[in-house]
C-alpha positions in Angstrom: -48.3 -31.7 70.6 -48.6 -28.4 72.5 -49.5 -25.1 70.9 -46.0 -23.6 71.1 -44.5 -26.6 69.1 -47.2 -26.3 66.5 -46.4 -22.6 66.0 -42.7 -23.4 65.5 -43.5 -26.2 63.0 -45.8 -23.8 61.1 -43.1 -21.1 61.0 -40.5 -23.5 59.7 -42.9 -24.7 57.0 -43.6 -21.1 56.0 -39.9 -20.3 55.8 -39.3 -23.4 53.6 -42.1 -22.4 51.3 -40.7 -18.8 50.9 -37.3 -20.2 50.1 -38.8 -22.5 47.5 -40.6 -19.6 45.9 -37.5 -17.3 45.9 -34.9 -19.9 44.8 -35.7 -19.8 41.1 -35.7 -16.1 41.1 -32.3 -16.0 42.9 -30.9 -18.6 40.4 -32.2 -16.6 37.4 -30.7 -13.4 38.8 -27.4 -15.1 39.3 -27.5 -16.5 35.8 -28.5 -13.1 34.4 -25.6 -11.5 36.3 -23.2 -14.2 34.9 -24.6 -13.6 31.4 -24.1 -9.9 31.8 -20.5 -10.4 32.9 -20.0 -12.7 29.9 -21.5 -10.1 27.6 -19.2 -7.5 29.0 -16.2 -9.8 28.4 -17.4 -10.5 24.9 -18.0 -6.8 24.2 -14.5 -6.0 25.5 -13.0 -8.7 23.3 -14.8 -7.5 20.2 -13.7 -4.0 20.8 -10.1 -5.1 21.2 -10.3 -7.1 18.0 -11.8 -4.3 16.0 -9.2 -1.9 17.4 -6.4 -4.2 16.4 -7.8 -4.6 12.9 -8.0 -0.9 12.5 -4.4 -0.4 13.3 -1.9 -0.5 10.5 -0.7 -4.1 11.1 0.4 -6.0 8.0 1.6 -9.5 7.4 5.2 -9.8 6.5 5.8 -10.8 2.9 9.1 -12.0 1.4 10.3 -13.8 -1.7 13.0 -16.5 -2.1 14.9 -14.5 -4.7 15.3 -11.4 -2.5 17.8 -12.9 -0.1 20.7 -10.4 0.3 19.4 -8.3 -2.5 20.2 -4.6 -2.2 16.5 -3.6 -2.5 15.1 -6.4 -0.2 13.9 -4.2 2.6 12.1 -1.7 0.4 10.4 -4.4 -1.7 9.3 -6.4 1.3 7.9 -3.2 2.9 5.8 -2.4 -0.2 4.7 -6.0 -0.6 3.7 -6.3 3.0 1.4 -3.3 2.5 -0.1 -4.7 -0.7 1.4 -1.9 -2.8 3.5 -4.3 -5.0 3.3 -8.0 -5.7 5.6 -10.7 -6.9 5.7 -12.5 -10.2 4.7 -15.6 -8.2 4.2 -16.2 -4.4 7.8 -17.1 -4.0 9.5 -14.9 -6.7 9.8 -11.2 -7.1 12.3 -11.3 -10.0 13.9 -8.0 -8.8 16.4 -7.7 -11.6 13.9 -8.2 -14.5 13.1 -5.1 -16.4 9.8 -3.4 -15.5 7.4 -2.6 -18.4 5.8 0.8 -19.0 2.3 -0.7 -18.2 3.6 -2.2 -15.0 5.0 1.0 -13.7 2.0 3.1 -14.8 -0.2 0.7 -12.8 2.1 1.0 -9.7 1.9 4.8 -9.7 -1.9 4.9 -10.4 -2.7 2.6 -7.5 -0.2 4.1 -5.1 -1.8 7.6 -5.4 -5.3 6.3 -6.0 -6.0 8.1 -9.2 -9.6 7.9 -10.3 -10.5 5.2 -12.8 -10.7 6.3 -16.5 -12.5 3.8 -18.8 -11.6 5.5 -22.1 -9.7 3.1 -24.4 -9.2 5.6 -27.3 -5.8 6.9 -26.3 -3.6 4.4 -28.1 -3.8 2.0 -30.9 -1.9 -0.7 -29.1 -3.8 -0.7 -25.8 -6.7 -3.1 -26.0 -9.7 -2.2 -23.8 -9.6 -5.7 -22.3 -6.0 -5.6 -21.3 -5.3 -5.7 -17.5 -3.5 -2.4 -17.7 -6.0 -0.5 -19.9 -7.7 1.4 -17.1 -4.5 2.3 -15.2 -2.8 3.5 -18.4 -5.8 5.6 -19.3 -5.8 7.1 -15.7 -2.1 7.9 -15.8 -2.4 9.6 -19.2 -5.5 11.5 -18.2 -3.6 12.8 -15.1 -0.6 13.8 -17.4 1.7 11.4 -15.5 2.8 9.4 -18.5 2.6 9.9 -22.3 2.6 7.8 -25.4 4.5 8.1 -28.6 4.1 10.2 -31.6 2.7 7.3 -33.6 -0.3 7.1 -31.2 1.1 4.0 -29.5 1.8 3.4 -25.8 4.1 0.3 -26.1 2.9 -1.1 -22.8 5.2 -4.1 -22.9 8.3 -2.2 -23.7 10.8 -1.9 -20.8 10.6 1.4 -19.0 13.9 3.3 -19.0 15.3 5.0 -15.9 14.7 8.3 -17.6 11.0 7.4 -18.0 10.7 6.3 -14.4 12.2 9.6 -13.2 9.8 11.6 -15.3 6.8 9.6 -14.2 7.7 9.9 -10.5 8.3 13.6 -10.7 4.9 14.1 -12.5 3.3 12.0 -9.8 4.7 14.4 -7.2 3.1 17.3 -9.1 -0.2 15.4 -9.0 -0.1 15.3 -5.2 0.9 19.0 -5.0 4.5 18.5 -4.2 6.9 20.2 -6.5 10.4 18.8 -6.9 11.5 20.9 -9.9 14.8 22.8 -9.7 16.0 25.9 -11.4 18.2 25.6 -14.6 21.4 26.3 -12.8 20.8 23.5 -10.3 19.7 21.2 -13.0 23.0 21.8 -14.9 25.0 21.3 -11.8 23.3 18.1 -10.9 23.6 16.5 -14.3 27.2 17.7 -14.9 28.3 15.2 -12.2 27.6 12.3 -14.6 29.7 11.6 -17.7 26.8 10.2 -19.6 24.4 13.1 -19.0 24.5 13.8 -22.7 22.6 10.6 -23.3 19.5 11.9 -21.6 17.0 12.2 -24.5 14.3 14.5 -23.2 13.8 14.3 -19.4 16.8 16.5 -18.3 14.5 18.6 -16.0 12.7 15.6 -14.5 15.9 13.6 -13.9 17.6 16.6 -12.2 14.5 17.0 -10.0 14.5 13.3 -9.1 18.2 13.4 -8.3 17.7 16.5 -6.1 14.8 14.9 -4.2 16.9 11.6 -3.8 14.3 9.6 -5.7 16.9 8.2 -8.0 20.6 7.6 -7.9 23.2 6.9 -10.6 24.1 3.4 -11.6 27.7 4.3 -10.6 29.4 7.3 -9.0 29.6 9.1 -12.4 27.1 7.1 -14.5 23.4 8.1 -14.6 22.3 5.2 -16.9 19.3 7.2 -18.1 18.7 5.0 -21.1 19.0 1.7 -19.3 15.9 -0.4 -18.7 14.8 0.0 -15.2 14.5 -3.1 -13.1 11.6 -4.1 -10.9 13.9 -3.5 -7.9 14.7 0.0 -9.0 11.1 0.8 -9.6 10.1 -0.5 -6.2 12.8 1.6 -4.5 11.8 4.7 -6.4 8.1 4.1 -5.5 9.0 3.7 -1.8 11.0 7.0 -1.8 8.1 8.7 -3.6 5.5 7.5 -1.1 7.7 8.6 1.8 8.2 12.1 0.2 4.5 12.3 -0.4 3.8 11.3 3.2 1.8 8.3 2.0 3.9 5.6 3.6 
């Protein structure tokens, strides 16, 4: 074997040895680059997921007994946002009367009133009752009152007059005044033949009518003393939240 051939063989062997040394490093670099790309993809995916979660996207909620009901859209909107719930997962019972405790709880939660733990307001509100805290919060905020005998009557049906008063006071609580002057009040109420049945909340009812928070039960009937239904309460709550720019 001549000297020139020996040099070529030696050069080839050196080249193979260099490749053997560099190959793991090249493979690691490729793997590292691939991992970096994967990390970028994962990072992008996580960012997108968090962004989507932070958007106001809510699951649709409906109830079997709302089909074709006049308040279906408003009830489903509030339920989808977790502001109101059904009696069961499939029933809302829209035409059942709402209790004073139930509506107090709806208002307190919707405007996020601070919790009040006092249970000394009323003789018929047990500290362990589910509504005790929300009733105390509503009373403390001057949104709802009890009766002269120091009772709250939490399980009594709330009347339409009471709902109007509570909702207008809730507007006051969020610094939105809906009150109207006496002349406007008289004019608004005069359109209803049963306006004389309003017991004490003439001012609040007129304010609620003027702000389109409540309607009559008929063209010329206000129905102030009628028990308010869960559907009526939900619609009033939705209108209140819209007016207060909270929905």
